[in-house]
BATI-131956 format. One line per 5 residues: number of its first residue (from 1); for each residue x, y, z of N, C-alpha, C. Coordinates in steps of 0.1 Angstrom, whole numbers, plus 5000, padded with zeros to 4 digits. Each point is the difference from the previous one (the first is absolute). Layout:
! BATI-131956
NUM) X:Y:Z:X:Y:Z:X:Y:Z | ...
END
This chain:
! BATI-131956
1) 4748:2280:6190:5004:4998:5014:4995:4986:5005 | 5009:4992:5005:4997:4987:5004:4992:5001:5013 | 4994:4988:5004:4992:4999:5012:5008:5004:5012 | 5012:4995:5001:5009:5003:5011:5003:5015:5001 | 5003:5006:4988:5003:5014:5000:4988:5009:5004
6) 4989:4996:4995:4988:5007:5003:4997:4999:5015 | 5001:4988:5006:4998:4998:5014:5009:5009:5009 | 5013:4999:4996:5010:5008:5007:4997:5015:4999 | 4996:5005:4988:4997:5014:4998:4988:5004:5009 | 4989:4993:4999:4988:5004:5007:5002:4999:5015
11) 5007:4990:5005:5002:4999:5015:5010:5011:5004 | 5010:5003:4992:5009:5011:5003:4993:5013:5001 | 4992:5003:4990:4993:5012:4999:4991:5002:5013 | 4993:4990:5004:4991:5002:5012:5009:5002:5012 | 5010:4992:5002:5009:5001:5012:5007:5014:5000
16) 5004:5005:4989:5007:5013:4999:4990:5011:5005 | 4988:4999:4996:4990:5010:5004:4997:4998:5015 | 4998:4988:5005:4997:4998:5014:5011:5005:5009 | 5013:4996:4996:5011:5005:5009:5002:5015:5000 | 4998:5006:4988:5001:5015:5000:4989:5006:5008
21) 4988:4995:5000:4989:5006:5007:5002:4998:5015 | 5004:4988:5004:5002:4997:5014:5011:5010:5005 | 5010:5002:4993:5011:5010:5004:4994:5014:5001 | 4992:5004:4990:4994:5013:5001:4992:5002:5012 | 4992:4990:5004:4993:5001:5013:5009:5002:5012
26) 5011:4993:5000:5010:5001:5011:5006:5014:5000 | 5003:5005:4988:5006:5014:4999:4990:5011:5003 | 4987:4997:4997:4990:5010:5004:4999:5001:5015 | 5002:4989:5007:5000:5000:5015:5011:5007:5005 | 5011:5001:4993:5012:5007:5004:5000:5015:4995
31) 4989:5004:4994:4998:5014:4995:5010:5003:4989 | 5005:4990:4993:5009:5003:4989:4992:5002:4987 | 4988:4994:5000:4990:5002:4989:4988:5007:5007 | 4996:5012:4994:4990:5008:5006:4988:5000:4991 | 4989:5007:5004:4988:5002:4992:4992:4987:5000
36) 4992:4998:4989:4992:4989:4999:5008:4988:4995 | 4996:4988:5004:5006:4988:4995:4990:4989:4999 | 4997:4996:4988:4990:4990:4997:5007:4987:4995 | 4999:4989:5007:5007:4988:4997:4992:4990:4992 | 5007:4992:4992:4993:4991:4991:5001:4985:5005
41) 5004:4999:5012:5003:4986:5005:4987:4991:4999 | 5001:4989:4993:4989:4991:4998:4995:5001:4986 | 5003:5011:4993:4995:5001:4986:5010:4998:4989 | 5012:4995:5004:5011:4999:4991:4998:4992:4987 | 4991:4990:5001:4998:4992:4988:4994:5008:4989
46) 4992:5010:5003:4994:5008:4990:5010:5008:4991 | 5009:5007:5007:5010:5008:4992:5010:4990:4994 | 5004:4990:5007:5010:4991:4994:4995:4993:4988 | 4988:4995:5001:4994:4992:4989:4996:5009:4988 | 4993:5011:5003:4995:5008:4989:5011:5008:4992
51) 5010:5005:5007:5010:5008:4993:5009:4991:4992 | 5001:4987:5003:5008:4991:4992:4994:4997:4986 | 4987:5004:4999:4993:4997:4988:5001:5012:4990 | 5007:5010:5004:5001:5012:4992:5013:5000:4992 | 5002:5010:4991:5012:5001:4992:5006:5014:5001
56) 5012:5001:4996:5007:5013:5000:4992:5010:4991 | 4998:5012:5005:4992:5009:4992:4987:5003:5005 | 4994:4989:5008:4987:5002:5006:5002:5011:5012 | 4989:5005:5005:5001:5010:5010:4992:4995:5012 | 5004:5004:5012:4994:4997:5013:4996:5012:5007
61) 4987:5000:5005:4995:5011:5009:4995:4993:5012 | 5004:5005:5012:4996:4993:5012:4993:5009:5010 | 4999:4995:5013:4994:5008:5010:5010:5004:5011 | 4995:5004:5011:5010:5004:5011:5006:4987:5006 | 4995:4988:4997:5005:4988:5005:5008:4994:4989
66) 5011:5007:4995:5006:4996:4987:5014:4996:5001 | 5006:4997:5012:5014:4996:5001:5003:4988:4991 | 4991:4990:5001:5003:4987:4993:4999:5003:4985 | 4991:5008:4995:4999:5002:4986:5012:5007:4995 | 5005:5010:5007:5012:5007:4996:5012:4991:4999
71) 5002:4993:5011:5012:4991:5001:4999:4989:4989 | 4989:4994:4998:5000:4989:4990:4999:5004:4986 | 4997:5013:4998:4999:5006:4986:5014:5005:4996 | 5010:5000:5010:5013:5003:4996:5006:5012:5007 | 4993:5007:5009:5006:5011:5007:5009:4994:5011
76) 5012:5004:5000:5010:4994:5009:4996:5002:5015 | 5003:4990:5008:4996:5001:5014:5008:5011:5007 | 5012:5002:4996:5008:5012:5005:4992:5013:4999 | 4995:5002:4988:4993:5012:4996:4987:5001:5008 | 4993:4989:5002:4987:4999:5007:5003:5004:5015
81) 5010:4993:5006:5003:5002:5014:5004:5014:5003 | 5008:5006:4991:5005:5014:5002:4988:5009:4999 | 4990:4997:4992:4988:5008:4999:4992:4999:5013 | 5000:4988:5006:4993:4998:5013:5006:5009:5011 | 5013:5001:4999:5008:5008:5009:4999:5015:4998
86) 4994:5004:4988:4999:5014:4996:5013:5006:4995 | 5009:4991:4995:5013:5004:4995:4999:5003:4985 | 5008:5010:4996:4999:5004:4986:5005:4990:4990 | 5007:4989:5005:5003:4989:4991:4989:4991:4997 | 4988:5003:5006:4988:4991:4998:4994:5002:4986
91) 4992:4991:4996:4994:5001:4986:4992:5012:4998 | 4995:5006:5010:4992:5013:4998:5008:5012:5006 | 5013:4998:5002:5008:5011:5005:4998:5002:5015 | 4994:4991:5007:4997:5002:5014:4988:5008:5003 | 4993:5004:4989:4988:5009:5002:4987:4992:5001
96) 5000:4988:4996:4988:4992:5000:4997:4991:5012 | 5011:4994:5004:4998:4990:5011:4993:4988:4996 | 4995:4993:5010:4994:4986:4998:4989:5000:4990 | 4991:5010:5000:4988:5000:4991:5002:5005:4986 | 5012:5006:4997:5002:5006:4987:5013:4996:4993
101) 5002:4987:5000:5011:4994:4992:4997:5003:4985 | 5010:5003:4993:4999:5003:4985:5013:4998:4993 | 4999:4994:4988:5012:4998:4992:4997:5000:4986 | 5002:5011:4993:4997:5001:4986:5008:4990:4991 | 5012:4997:5004:5009:4991:4992:4994:4986:4999
106) 4993:4995:5010:4994:4987:4999:4985:5001:4996 | 4995:5012:4998:4986:5003:4997:4991:4996:5012 | 5005:5003:5012:4993:4998:5012:4994:5014:5004 | 4987:5002:4998:4995:5013:5001:4992:5002:5013 | 5006:4996:5011:4995:5003:5014:4992:4988:5005
111) 5000:5000:5013:4998:5007:5011:4991:5012:4999 | 4988:4998:5007:4990:5011:5000:4992:4999:5013 | 5000:5012:5007:4994:5000:5013:4984:5001:4999 | 4995:5003:4989:4986:5002:4998:4993:4987:4996 | 4990:4996:5008:4993:4988:4996:4994:5001:4986
116) 5003:4991:4992:4995:4999:4986:5007:5011:4991 | 5010:5007:5006:5007:5011:4992:5008:4995:4988 | 5004:4987:5001:5008:4995:4989:4993:4995:4988 | 4987:4998:5001:4992:4994:4989:4999:5010:4988 | 4997:5013:5002:5000:5009:4989:5014:5002:4994
121) 5010:4999:5008:5014:5001:4994:5002:4988:4991 | 4996:4988:5004:5002:4988:4992:4993:5001:4987 | 4988:5005:5000:4992:5002:4988:5007:5010:4991 | 5005:5011:5005:5008:5009:4992:5012:4994:4993 | 5007:4992:5008:5012:4994:4994:4996:4990:4989
126) 4989:4993:5003:4996:4990:4989:4994:5007:4988 | 4994:5012:5002:4995:5008:4989:5012:5004:4991 | 5011:5005:5007:5012:5004:4992:5006:4988:4992 | 5000:4988:5007:5006:4989:4993:4991:4996:4987 | 4987:5000:5002:4991:4997:4989:5001:5010:4989
131) 5001:5013:5003:5001:5010:4991:5012:4999:4991 | 5011:4997:5007:5013:4999:4993:5003:4986:4994 | 4990:4991:5002:5002:4987:4994:5010:4991:5006 | 5002:5001:5013:5009:4992:5008:4993:4988:5007 | 5005:4988:4997:4993:4988:5006:5005:4998:5014
136) 4995:5008:5009:5004:5000:5014:4988:4998:5009 | 5002:4996:5012:4990:4998:5010:5003:5010:5012 | 4990:5007:5005:5002:5008:5012:4992:4993:5011 | 5007:4996:5010:4994:4992:5012:4998:5010:5011 | 4988:5000:5005:4996:5009:5011:4995:4991:5012
141) 5007:5002:5011:4997:4993:5013:4992:5009:5009 | 4990:4995:5006:4992:5007:5010:4993:4991:5009 | 4995:5005:5011:4993:4992:5010:4985:4999:4998 | 4993:4992:5008:4986:4998:4999:4993:5013:5003 | 5006:5009:5009:4993:5012:5003:4999:5010:4988
146) 5010:4998:4991:5000:5009:4988:4988:4998:4991 | 4994:4988:5001:4989:4996:4992:4987:5008:5003 | 5000:5006:5012:4989:5008:5004:5002:5015:4996 | 5011:5003:4994:5003:5014:4996:4995:5003:4986 | 4996:5012:4997:4996:5004:4987:5010:4997:4989
151) 5013:5003:5004:5011:4998:4990:5000:4986:4994 | 4997:4990:5008:5000:4986:4996:4990:4999:4988 | 4988:5004:5002:4989:4999:4990:5003:5008:4988 | 5005:5012:5002:5003:5008:4988:5012:4994:4992 | 5009:4995:5007:5012:4994:4993:4996:4987:4992
156) 4993:4991:5007:4996:4988:4993:4991:5003:4988 | 4991:5010:5002:4991:5003:4989:5008:5006:4988 | 5009:5009:5002:5008:5005:4989:5009:4990:4994 | 5006:4991:5008:5009:4990:4995:4992:4990:4991 | 4988:4997:5004:4991:4991:4992:4995:5007:4987
161) 4996:5013:5002:4994:5007:4989:5010:5002:4989 | 5013:5003:5004:5010:5003:4990:5010:4988:4998 | 4996:4988:5006:5008:4988:4999:5015:5003:5002 | 5003:5004:5012:5014:5004:5004:5007:4988:5006 | 5013:4998:4998:5008:4989:5005:5004:5002:5015
166) 4989:4999:5009:5003:5001:5014:4996:4987:5007 | 5009:4996:5009:4997:4988:5008:4997:5005:5014 | 4988:5000:5004:4996:5004:5013:5001:4989:5010 | 5009:5002:5010:5003:4989:5010:4995:5005:5014 | 4989:4994:5004:4994:5003:5013:5006:4991:5011
171) 5007:5005:5009:5005:4992:5011:4990:5000:5012 | 4991:4991:4999:4989:5000:5010:5004:4993:5013 | 5004:5008:5010:5004:4994:5012:4989:5001:5011 | 4988:5002:4995:4988:5000:5008:4997:5012:5009 | 5010:5009:5001:4998:5012:5009:5005:5012:4993
176) 4992:5010:4999:5004:5013:4995:5003:5008:5013 | 5013:5001:5003:5005:5005:5012:4994:4991:5011 | 4991:5005:5008:4994:4992:5011:4985:4996:4997 | 4996:5002:4988:4986:4996:4997:4999:4988:4992 | 4993:4990:5005:4999:4987:4993:4992:5002:4987
181) 5004:4992:4990:4993:5002:4987:4985:4999:5000 | 4995:4990:5007:4985:4998:5000:4993:5011:5008 | 5007:5008:5007:4994:5011:5007:5000:5013:4992 | 5007:5000:4989:5002:5012:4992:4994:4999:4986 | 4999:4988:4995:4996:4998:4986:4989:4989:5000
186) 4989:5003:4994:4989:4990:4999:5003:4989:4991 | 5008:5002:4990:5004:4989:4991:5015:4997:5003 | 5002:4989:5006:5014:4996:5005:5007:4992:4989 | 4994:4996:4990:5007:4994:4989:5004:5011:4990 | 5013:5004:5002:5005:5012:4993:5001:4997:4985
191) 5001:4988:4996:5001:4997:4986:4987:5004:4993 | 4989:4999:5008:4986:5004:4994:5000:5015:4997 | 5007:5008:5008:4999:5014:4997:5008:5003:4987 | 5012:4993:4999:5008:5002:4988:4992:4995:4987 | 4994:4989:5002:4992:4994:4989:4989:5009:4995
196) 4995:5008:5009:4989:5009:4996:5004:5010:4990 | 5013:5002:4998:5005:5009:4990:5005:4992:4988 | 4996:4987:4999:5004:4992:4989:5015:4998:4999 | 5006:4999:5012:5015:4997:5001:5001:4986:5004 | 5008:4991:4993:5002:4987:5004:5007:4999:5014
201) 4996:4990:5007:5005:4999:5014:5004:4986:5004 | 5009:4999:5010:5003:4987:5007:5002:5003:5015 | 4995:4991:5008:5003:5000:5015:5011:4990:5002 | 5010:5004:5008:5012:4992:5002:5002:4998:5015 | 5006:4988:5004:5004:4998:5013:5013:5007:5002
206) 5000:5012:5007:5011:5008:5002:5011:4995:5010 | 4997:4988:5005:5010:4994:5009:5008:4989:4993 | 4997:4998:4987:5007:4990:4992:5007:5007:4989 | 5014:5000:5001:5008:5008:4991:4999:4995:4985 | 4998:4987:4998:4999:4995:4987:4987:5003:4994
211) 4989:5000:5008:4987:5005:4995:5000:5014:4996 | 5007:5008:5007:5002:5015:4997:5007:5001:4987 | 5011:4993:4998:5008:5000:4988:4992:4996:4988 | 4993:4989:5001:4993:4994:4988:4988:5009:4996 | 4993:5005:5010:4989:5009:4997:5004:5013:4994
216) 5012:5005:5004:5005:5013:4994:5005:4997:4986 | 5006:4989:4998:5004:4996:4986:4988:5000:4991 | 4990:4994:5004:4987:4999:4992:4995:5014:4998 | 4999:5008:5010:4995:5014:4999:5009:5008:4990 | 5013:5000:5002:5009:5008:4992:4999:4995:4985
221) 4999:4987:4998:4999:4995:4986:4987:5005:4994 | 4989:5001:5007:4988:5005:4995:5002:5015:4996 | 5006:5007:5008:5002:5015:4998:5008:5002:4987 | 5011:4992:4999:5009:5002:4989:4994:4996:4986 | 4991:4990:5001:4994:4995:4987:4986:5007:4997
226) 4993:5004:5011:4987:5006:4998:5000:5015:5002 | 5011:5005:5006:5002:5014:5002:4992:5006:5012 | 4988:4994:5004:4992:5006:5010:5005:4996:5014 | 4993:5006:5011:5004:4998:5014:4997:4986:5005 | 5005:4997:5012:4997:4988:5007:5000:5003:5015
231) 4992:4993:5008:4999:5002:5014:5003:4987:5008 | 5010:5001:5009:5003:4988:5008:4997:5004:5015 | 4993:4991:5007:4998:5002:5014:5008:4990:5007 | 5011:5004:5007:5008:4992:5008:4995:4999:5014 | 4995:4989:5004:4994:4999:5014:5011:4996:5009
236) 5004:5009:5008:5012:4999:5008:4997:5005:5014 | 5010:5002:5008:4999:5004:5014:5013:5006:5005 | 4999:5012:5007:5012:5005:5006:5000:4995:5015 | 5012:4995:5004:5002:4995:5013:5002:5011:5011 | 5005:5011:4996:5002:5011:5009:4989:5010:4999
241) 5000:5010:5009:4990:5011:5000:5001:5008:4987 | 4990:5008:4998:4999:5008:4988:5013:5009:4999 | 5004:5006:5011:5012:5008:5000:5007:4998:5014 | 5011:5006:5001:5007:4999:5013:4993:5008:5011 | 4991:5009:4996:4992:5008:5009:4987:4993:5005
246) 4997:4989:4993:4987:4994:5002:5000:4990:5012 | 4991:5003:5010:4999:4991:5012:4994:4987:4997 | 4994:4998:4988:4994:4988:4995:4989:4994:5010 | 4990:5008:5002:4989:4996:5009:4988:4995:4993 | 5000:4999:4987:4989:4997:4991:4999:4985:4995
251) 5010:4992:5003:4999:4986:4996:5005:4991:5011 | 4994:4988:5000:5003:4991:5011:5014:4993:4997 | 5007:4998:5011:5013:4994:4999:5000:4986:4994 | 4988:4993:5003:4999:4986:4995:4999:5000:4984 | 4994:5011:4995:4999:5001:4985:5014:5002:4994
256) 5008:5008:5007:5014:5002:4995:5008:4987:5001 | 4998:4993:5011:5007:4988:5002:4996:4989:4989 | 4988:5000:4997:4995:4990:4989:5006:5004:4987 | 5001:5012:4997:5006:5004:4987:5015:4998:5000 | 5007:5001:5011:5014:4998:5001:5003:4985:4997
261) 4991:4992:5002:5002:4986:4997:5001:4998:4985 | 4996:5010:4992:5002:5000:4986:5011:5010:4995 | 5010:5001:5008:5011:5009:4996:5005:4996:4986 | 5000:5009:4991:5003:4996:4986:5015:4996:4999 | 5009:5005:5008:5014:4995:4999:5001:4986:5005
266) 4994:4997:5011:5001:4987:5006:4993:4989:4991 | 4988:5004:4995:4993:4991:4991:5009:4997:4988 | 5006:5010:4994:5008:4997:4987:5013:4993:5004 | 5006:5003:5011:5012:4993:5004:4998:4986:5002 | 4989:4997:5007:4996:4986:5002:4997:4992:4987
271) 4993:5007:4991:4997:4994:4987:5013:4997:4992 | 5009:5009:5000:5013:4999:4993:5008:4988:5005 | 5001:4999:5014:5007:4989:5006:4993:4987:4997 | 4987:5000:5001:4993:4987:4998:5001:4995:4985 | 5000:5010:4991:5001:4996:4986:5015:4998:4995
276) 5009:5003:5009:5014:4998:4997:5007:5010:4991 | 4993:5011:4997:5006:5010:4991:5010:5009:5008 | 4999:5000:5013:5010:5007:5009:5003:4991:5011 | 5012:5002:5006:5005:4993:5012:4999:5009:5012 | 5002:4994:5011:5001:5008:5013:5011:5010:4999
281) 5011:4995:4995:5012:5009:4998:4997:5012:4991 | 4993:4997:4989:4996:5011:4991:4992:5010:5008 | 4990:4996:5008:4992:5010:5007:5008:5008:5010 | 5009:4993:5007:5009:5007:5009:5009:5010:4993 | 5005:4996:4989:5008:5010:4992:4992:5012:4995
286) 4988:4998:4996:4991:5011:4996:4998:5010:5012 | 4997:4994:5011:4998:5009:5012:5013:5007:5004 | 5011:4994:4999:5013:5006:5004:5003:5012:4990 | 4997:4998:4987:5002:5010:4990:4991:5012:5003 | 4988:4997:5003:4991:5011:5003:5004:5008:5012
291) 5005:4993:5011:5005:5007:5012:5012:5009:4996 | 5009:4995:4992:5011:5008:4996:4996:5012:4992 | 4990:4999:4991:4996:5011:4992:4993:5011:5009 | 4993:4995:5010:4993:5010:5009:5011:5007:5009 | 5010:4993:5005:5010:5006:5008:5008:5010:4991
296) 5003:4997:4988:5007:5010:4991:4991:5012:4997 | 4987:4998:4999:4991:5011:4997:4999:5010:5012 | 5000:4994:5012:4999:5008:5012:5013:5008:5002 | 5012:4993:4997:5013:5007:5001:5000:5011:4990 | 4995:4998:4988:5000:5011:4990:4991:5011:5004
301) 4989:4998:5006:4991:5010:5004:5006:5008:5012 | 5006:4992:5009:5007:5007:5012:5010:5009:4995 | 5008:4997:4990:5011:5008:4995:4995:5011:4991 | 4987:5000:4997:4995:5010:4991:5000:5014:5006 | 4996:5010:4992:5000:5014:5005:4986:5006:4998
306) 4997:5009:5010:4988:5007:4999:5002:5012:4990 | 4989:5004:4993:5001:5011:4991:5003:5013:5008 | 5009:5008:4995:5003:5013:5006:4988:5009:5001 | 4998:5007:5011:4989:5009:5002:4998:5010:4989 | 5011:5005:4995:4999:5010:4989:4995:4995:4987
311) 4999:4987:4999:4995:4994:4987:4985:4996:5001 | 4994:5002:5012:4986:4996:5002:4990:5007:4990 | 5003:5011:4995:4991:5007:4991:5002:4995:4985 | 5010:4991:4998:5002:4995:4986:4988:4992:4996 | 4995:5002:4988:4989:4993:4994:4987:5004:5006
316) 5000:5010:5009:4987:5005:5005:4997:5014:4994 | 5010:5008:4998:4998:5013:4994:5008:5001:4987 | 4995:5008:4990:5008:5002:4988:5011:5011:5003 | 5009:5002:4991:5010:5010:5002:4994:5014:5002 | 4988:5002:4994:4994:5013:5002:4992:5001:5013
321) 5000:4989:5008:4993:5001:5013:4985:4997:4999 | 4995:4995:4988:4986:4998:4999:4998:4985:5001 | 4990:4996:5009:4998:4986:5003:4995:4993:4987
END
């Protein structure tokens, strides 16, 4: 991929995510999307950069803030938006909603509402790959809050002990819901915790999409050649509240404003224009294409259908009526 193609791809990926999420926030206000909704606005460089370093056949496990990962790993925006609407045309049949996107065809194994719940799943997928001799990487995304959970320590220990091909990607946005990192964890250098299990680590500027790409390329190459796990700490920031229910009383507005000055999309767009790899017309075209894709996805979701009431027991009970 040429420099121009890479620049166009990365900028397009981040803008597609941003536009989709901004629309989801709007639709949530209109009560067309219900339940919980956790937006990724501000963190787009992490998903855009890291996922471009992977190959077909790898697997992705994410958190409840997983819209970007699903979209950029190949789940169609139509399918994601329909799932947000609770329509049966969605990737989880309308039963999962925002927090439980899933698509076996692309090896996207969730969307998980439990903090740190995806880490043991990733270890299991990696164990299967190693047992069957498949040269694959399982990537697991999680937030800084997950590092305080027992599942984090159990998963890293087992992955290191058995040398499993897992790429642990910590999206450290400094807040576990409403609790600042330094108020919850005595060791705020999260790479140190991973290193205690003899897992190689890197800390990455999560607002720099190229840094995210290159670090993940290095980590994935290590896993494919050495077989064992790797830990990346992406130091990033979410611009919006934890969820649409969050009144956001725990952080100062000036802090958010300072981080917004490092908007990963604007930083990369400016860099591309300055270096001459993209033109202003290119950037405008990318934005227009993203807007069209979002509009088509909303129309698809609007036209979708809710699951008939008589089918709600499907996949819940066996034919004998035993759970």
